[in-house]
Structure formats: C-alpha cells, structure tokens
C-alpha positions as CSV (number, residue, x, y, z in Angstrom):
1,X,4.4,-16.6,20.8
2,X,4.1,-19.0,17.9
3,X,2.8,-17.3,14.8
4,X,2.5,-18.6,11.2
5,X,1.8,-16.3,8.3
6,X,-1.4,-17.1,6.5
7,X,0.0,-17.6,3.1
8,X,1.9,-20.7,4.2
9,X,-1.3,-22.3,5.3
10,X,-2.9,-21.5,2.0
11,X,0.1,-22.9,0.2
12,X,-0.1,-26.2,1.9
13,X,-3.9,-26.4,1.3
14,X,-3.4,-25.7,-2.5
15,X,-5.6,-22.6,-2.1
16,X,-2.7,-20.2,-2.9
17,X,-2.4,-21.8,-6.3
18,X,-6.1,-21.2,-6.9
19,X,-5.8,-17.6,-5.9
20,X,-2.9,-17.1,-8.3
21,X,-4.9,-18.6,-11.2
22,X,-7.9,-16.4,-10.4
23,X,-5.7,-13.3,-10.1
24,X,-4.0,-13.9,-13.5
25,X,-7.5,-14.3,-15.1
26,X,-8.2,-10.7,-14.1
27,X,-5.3,-9.6,-16.4
28,X,-6.9,-10.9,-19.6
29,X,-9.4,-8.1,-19.8
30,X,-7.8,-6.2,-17.0
31,X,-9.8,-5.4,-13.9
32,X,-7.1,-5.8,-11.3
33,X,-7.7,-2.3,-10.1
34,X,-10.8,-0.1,-10.1
35,X,-9.8,1.6,-13.3
36,X,-10.8,-1.7,-15.1
37,X,-9.0,-0.7,-18.3
38,X,-10.0,-3.9,-20.0
39,X,-6.7,-4.4,-21.9
40,X,-5.2,-7.9,-22.3
41,X,-2.2,-7.7,-20.1
42,X,-1.5,-11.4,-20.6
43,X,-0.8,-10.6,-24.2
44,X,1.5,-7.7,-23.3
45,X,-1.1,-4.9,-23.7
46,X,-0.9,-2.0,-21.2
47,X,-3.5,0.4,-19.8
48,X,-3.3,3.2,-17.3
49,X,-0.6,1.4,-15.2
50,X,1.7,0.9,-18.2
51,X,2.3,-2.7,-17.0
52,X,1.8,-5.8,-19.1
53,X,2.3,-9.4,-18.1
54,X,5.5,-8.9,-16.1
55,X,5.8,-6.6,-13.1
56,X,8.5,-3.9,-13.3
57,X,10.6,-3.6,-10.2
58,X,12.6,-0.5,-9.4
59,X,14.6,-1.7,-6.3
60,X,14.6,-3.9,-3.2
61,X,16.3,-3.2,0.1
62,X,15.9,-3.0,3.8
63,X,14.1,0.2,4.6
64,X,14.6,1.9,8.0
65,X,12.4,5.0,7.3
66,X,9.0,3.2,7.5
67,X,6.8,3.2,10.6
68,X,8.4,1.9,13.8
69,X,6.3,-1.3,14.0
70,X,7.6,-2.3,10.5
71,X,11.2,-1.3,10.9
72,X,12.4,-2.8,14.3
73,X,16.1,-3.5,14.1
74,X,16.4,-5.3,10.8
75,X,14.3,-2.9,8.7
76,X,11.3,-3.5,6.4
77,X,12.1,-5.5,3.3
78,X,10.8,-3.2,0.7
79,X,10.3,-4.1,-3.0
80,X,9.4,-1.0,-5.0
81,X,7.2,-1.8,-8.0
82,X,7.4,0.6,-10.9
83,X,4.3,2.4,-12.3
84,X,1.1,3.0,-10.4
85,X,-2.7,3.1,-10.9
86,X,-2.8,6.7,-9.6
87,X,-1.4,9.8,-11.2
88,X,-0.7,12.0,-8.2
89,X,0.6,15.4,-9.4
90,X,2.8,15.8,-6.3
91,X,4.3,12.3,-6.2
92,X,7.6,12.2,-4.4
93,X,8.7,9.1,-6.4
94,X,7.4,10.2,-9.8
95,X,10.4,8.7,-11.6
96,X,9.2,5.3,-10.4
97,X,5.4,5.8,-10.3
98,X,5.0,7.8,-13.5
99,X,8.3,7.2,-15.3
100,X,8.5,3.5,-14.8
101,X,12.0,3.4,-13.5
102,X,13.0,-0.2,-13.1
103,X,13.1,-3.5,-15.1
104,X,10.7,-6.3,-15.9
105,X,11.0,-9.3,-13.6
106,X,9.6,-12.8,-13.6
107,X,7.9,-14.1,-10.5
108,X,11.0,-16.3,-9.9
109,X,13.2,-13.2,-9.9
110,X,10.9,-11.4,-7.5
111,X,10.8,-14.4,-5.2
112,X,14.6,-14.3,-5.2
113,X,14.4,-10.7,-3.9
114,X,12.0,-11.7,-1.2
115,X,14.3,-14.5,0.0
116,X,17.4,-12.2,-0.1
117,X,15.6,-9.6,2.0
118,X,14.7,-12.3,4.6
119,X,18.4,-13.4,4.6
120,X,19.4,-9.9,5.4
121,X,17.3,-9.9,8.6
122,X,14.3,-7.8,7.5
123,X,11.1,-8.2,9.6
124,X,8.7,-8.3,6.7
125,X,8.3,-8.2,2.9
126,X,6.9,-4.8,2.0
127,X,5.5,-4.5,-1.5
128,X,5.3,-0.9,-2.4
129,X,2.6,0.0,-5.0
130,X,1.3,-3.6,-5.4
131,X,-2.2,-2.7,-6.6
132,X,-1.6,-3.2,-10.3
133,X,0.7,-6.2,-9.9
134,X,-1.2,-8.4,-7.5
135,X,-1.1,-11.5,-9.7
136,X,2.6,-11.3,-10.1
137,X,3.1,-10.6,-6.4
138,X,1.1,-13.7,-5.5
139,X,3.0,-15.9,-8.0
140,X,6.3,-14.7,-6.5
141,X,5.1,-15.2,-3.0
142,X,4.2,-18.8,-3.7
143,X,7.7,-19.5,-5.0
144,X,9.3,-17.8,-2.1
145,X,7.1,-19.6,0.4
146,X,7.8,-22.9,-1.2
147,X,11.5,-22.1,-0.6
148,X,10.9,-21.3,3.1
149,X,9.8,-17.7,3.3
150,X,8.0,-17.1,6.6
151,X,7.9,-13.3,7.0
152,X,4.7,-11.2,7.2
153,X,3.6,-9.7,3.9
154,X,2.9,-5.9,3.8
155,X,0.6,-4.5,1.2
156,X,1.8,-0.9,0.9
157,X,-0.8,0.8,-1.4
158,X,-2.1,4.2,-2.5
159,X,-5.5,3.0,-1.4
160,X,-7.3,2.8,-4.8
161,X,-7.9,-0.9,-4.7
162,X,-10.6,-3.3,-6.1
163,X,-12.7,-5.3,-3.7
164,X,-12.6,-8.3,-6.1
165,X,-8.8,-8.2,-6.0
166,X,-8.6,-7.6,-2.3
167,X,-10.8,-10.7,-1.6
168,X,-8.1,-12.8,-3.4
169,X,-5.7,-11.6,-0.8
170,X,-7.8,-12.7,2.2
171,X,-5.5,-14.8,4.4
172,X,-2.5,-13.9,2.2
173,X,-1.6,-10.4,3.3
174,X,-0.7,-10.0,6.9
175,X,-0.4,-6.2,7.1
176,X,-2.3,-3.8,5.0
177,X,-0.8,-0.3,4.8
178,X,-3.1,1.9,2.6
179,X,-3.0,5.6,2.1
180,X,-6.2,7.5,2.7
181,X,-5.5,10.5,0.6
182,X,-8.7,12.5,0.1
183,X,-12.2,13.0,1.6
184,X,-13.5,14.8,-1.5
185,X,-14.0,13.1,-4.9
186,X,-13.3,16.3,-6.9
187,X,-9.9,16.7,-5.2
188,X,-9.1,13.1,-6.0
189,X,-9.9,13.7,-9.6
190,X,-7.9,16.9,-9.7
191,X,-4.8,15.6,-7.9
192,X,-4.7,11.9,-8.7
193,X,-6.7,11.5,-11.8
194,X,-9.5,9.2,-10.5
195,X,-13.1,10.2,-10.2
196,X,-14.2,8.2,-7.1
197,X,-11.2,8.0,-4.8
198,X,-13.0,8.4,-1.4
199,X,-15.7,5.8,-2.1
200,X,-13.3,3.3,-3.5
201,X,-10.8,3.9,-0.8
202,X,-13.2,3.7,2.1
203,X,-14.7,0.4,0.7
204,X,-11.1,-1.0,0.4
205,X,-10.1,0.0,3.9
206,X,-13.3,-1.6,5.3
207,X,-12.3,-4.9,3.5
208,X,-8.7,-4.7,4.6
209,X,-9.8,-4.3,8.2
210,X,-12.3,-7.1,7.9
211,X,-9.5,-9.4,6.8
212,X,-6.8,-8.5,9.3
213,X,-8.3,-6.3,12.1
214,X,-6.4,-3.8,14.2
215,X,-2.6,-3.8,14.1
216,X,-1.1,-6.5,16.4
217,X,2.5,-6.2,17.6
218,X,4.7,-9.0,19.0
219,X,6.8,-8.9,22.2
220,X,9.5,-6.9,20.3
221,X,6.9,-4.3,19.2
222,X,7.1,-5.5,15.6
223,X,4.0,-5.7,13.6
224,X,2.6,-9.2,12.9
225,X,-0.8,-8.6,11.4
226,X,-3.4,-5.8,11.0
227,X,-4.2,-2.5,9.5
228,X,-1.9,0.5,9.4
229,X,-3.2,3.7,7.7
230,X,-1.2,6.5,6.3
231,X,-2.5,10.0,5.7
232,X,-0.4,12.7,4.1
233,X,-1.4,16.2,5.2
234,X,-1.6,18.6,2.2
235,X,-1.4,22.4,2.1
236,X,-4.6,24.3,2.7
237,X,-6.3,21.1,4.0
238,X,-6.7,19.8,0.4
239,X,-6.9,16.2,1.8
240,X,-9.8,16.9,4.1
241,X,-8.0,15.3,7.0
242,X,-10.7,15.6,9.7
243,X,-13.3,13.8,7.6
244,X,-11.0,10.9,6.9
245,X,-10.2,10.6,10.6
246,X,-13.9,10.6,11.5
247,X,-14.4,7.8,9.0
248,X,-11.7,5.7,10.6
249,X,-12.9,6.2,14.1
250,X,-16.6,5.6,13.3
251,X,-16.5,3.0,10.5
252,X,-13.3,1.1,11.1
253,X,-11.9,1.3,14.7
254,X,-10.6,3.8,17.2
255,X,-7.7,1.4,17.6
256,X,-6.6,2.0,14.1
257,X,-2.8,2.6,13.9
258,X,-2.5,5.9,12.0
259,X,0.5,7.8,10.6
260,X,-0.4,11.4,10.1
261,X,2.4,12.3,7.8
262,X,4.1,15.7,7.8
263,X,6.6,15.2,4.9
264,X,4.7,16.8,2.1
265,X,6.9,18.8,-0.3
266,X,6.2,20.2,-3.7
267,X,7.5,17.5,-6.2
268,X,6.7,16.5,-9.8
269,X,4.0,18.8,-11.1
270,X,3.2,20.5,-7.7
271,X,5.3,23.6,-8.1
272,X,2.9,24.7,-10.8
273,X,-0.2,23.8,-8.8
274,X,-0.9,26.3,-5.9
275,X,-1.4,25.8,-3.0
276,X,0.6,22.5,-3.6
277,X,3.6,24.6,-4.4
278,X,4.7,25.0,-0.8
279,X,5.3,22.8,2.2
280,X,2.7,22.5,5.0
281,X,3.0,24.8,8.0
282,X,3.5,23.7,11.6
283,X,-0.1,24.9,12.3
284,X,-1.6,22.9,9.4
285,X,0.1,19.7,10.7
286,X,-1.0,20.3,14.3
287,X,-4.5,21.0,13.2
288,X,-4.6,17.6,11.4
289,X,-3.0,15.7,14.3
290,X,-5.4,17.3,16.7
291,X,-8.3,16.3,14.5
292,X,-7.2,12.7,14.6
293,X,-7.2,12.8,18.4
294,X,-10.5,14.6,18.5
295,X,-12.0,11.9,16.4
296,X,-11.0,9.3,19.0
297,X,-8.0,7.8,17.3
298,X,-5.2,7.2,19.8
299,X,-2.7,5.0,18.1
300,X,-0.8,7.7,16.2
301,X,2.7,7.0,14.9
302,X,5.0,8.9,17.3
303,X,7.9,9.8,15.0
304,X,6.6,13.2,14.0
305,X,8.8,16.2,13.1
306,X,6.4,19.0,14.1
C-alpha cells in the first residue's frame, strides 16, 4: 500500500514553513505548552521547562522496548529531549526530564539525528518529550524532509499539551502517543505540579484523535498513523485508571490502542512519598486491565508482565 507521510505534502505546499514560523512566534512570550510561562525563549530566557531557543537533546537511538506496532524489526527511532513541562515526582528518567542531561542542538543537528536513525532501519522517528520543543522539532523535521526523510513522526508526550500548539501539528504528526496520567486534578497537582492535568489532557487527546484517528497498521503490523495511548498504573489507584478508560471508550473510541503499563517503580522522589514508595501489586494491575476491558476498550498492548 502506497503511503506518504503528511509532512512531506506540507513541505511541498510551503505550509510546513508557515507552521514553523507560527510555532517560533509562540516562543517570544512563551505559550508553547499550557503553562504559558510568558518568558522570551527566543532571547534565551527559560521558564518551567528550563529550555531557551535551542532544544536540549539527551540521546538518539533505535529503541526496541516501545510498543510492538512501533518497534517491528528495525526499532523505533527515538530522540530523547531533555527537560519536560511536567514535574512528576516519580519520573523514571529524572536525570533527563528534571536534570536536563544532554546538550543543546540546532535544528540542523537534530535533522541529522533523524536521518541517521532512518539510515539504521528504524520504522519511525519518535520524539520523546516534544511538548516544550515543538518549534525546534518542526524546524528539524523540515530540514530532514528536504533531505529525503519519509518515516512517520511519533509525538511521544506526557499529555500536558496546548491545543494551539497541537493545531500547528495537524497533518505533520503521524502517530500521537500521549500519556493519560490522572483522572483527578488534585492528584495531578500533587504528583506532577500542574493544577489542571485531566482537563488539559482530555482536550489534547480529543484533538490528537481528531487529527489522526484510531491507530492504523500496515501489512507488517507496523504503525503508520493514529492514536496510541499510554497509562501507567500507580500504587493504590492514584491514577484513577477506570475513569480514564471510560473517557477513552465514551469520548474517543473503543478502538483506541491502549498500553496499560505495569512498570511503575519508586524512582526520583517517590521513595519518600507513600504509597508511591512501592511497586504495584499483581492485583492492582489486573484490576486496571480488567477496567479497560470493562469500559469496552479491546486493543490492549499484549506485552504485559503480569
């Protein structure tokens, strides 16, 4: 089946250049993410995401531990962006998201990483924590596309995304992979430092699904386009899993591809934050997975340990 990624069409039409210009304009009094810090990142100022004009990149490599539709044989071409617009107290990559491990890179350098991952046989370009660096991501993508990049673009996000920014990605992103972390705003404030996570997250997921629809696989079972949702089960049901699954089934689609994740472990500040100071139990995970099925969701990622 012939399939062309949308960003190449936008590149030819000159629309991708317009989107890049509009995205960089958001940096001047920054409102790239819902925090809307208002700092002038074009002048090198930094707000909650600690990132100025240039994106900070931690690493880039083929990743074989992502969901099966992304990995295939060649792996998912992941580019890990440093810093984050969330402050999750249990983050398993806190040295990157909270410590900023990495180095500043120009769009030309990031485009080079994209092209190198394509040369290594990856099935997609997977930008991890892209929310705060959307303008830089778009600029790099345009350079890579001009040089021949044709792989699907994966937007791998914590799920706290601005609708204004997401609309600039319509037709650019092929696969949205958001977290849906919490059903309760107070929990989002306590664990990730934002006051309105559920409302912002649900609006973002609606927009993502509007743009790309349900996850579509090719003849090799590799993802080409669509929505893939991740939900990390937390101890003592702190995430409110069942409510999130009902939202997906009732407001998005019962065909949503969902990864109910079992790999929570107490990292970063979690050891001092009971009940986050322990791993989840087998019963807690099974209760969450059963709630997904009970809500009517049937496309569950099948690589589960429990």
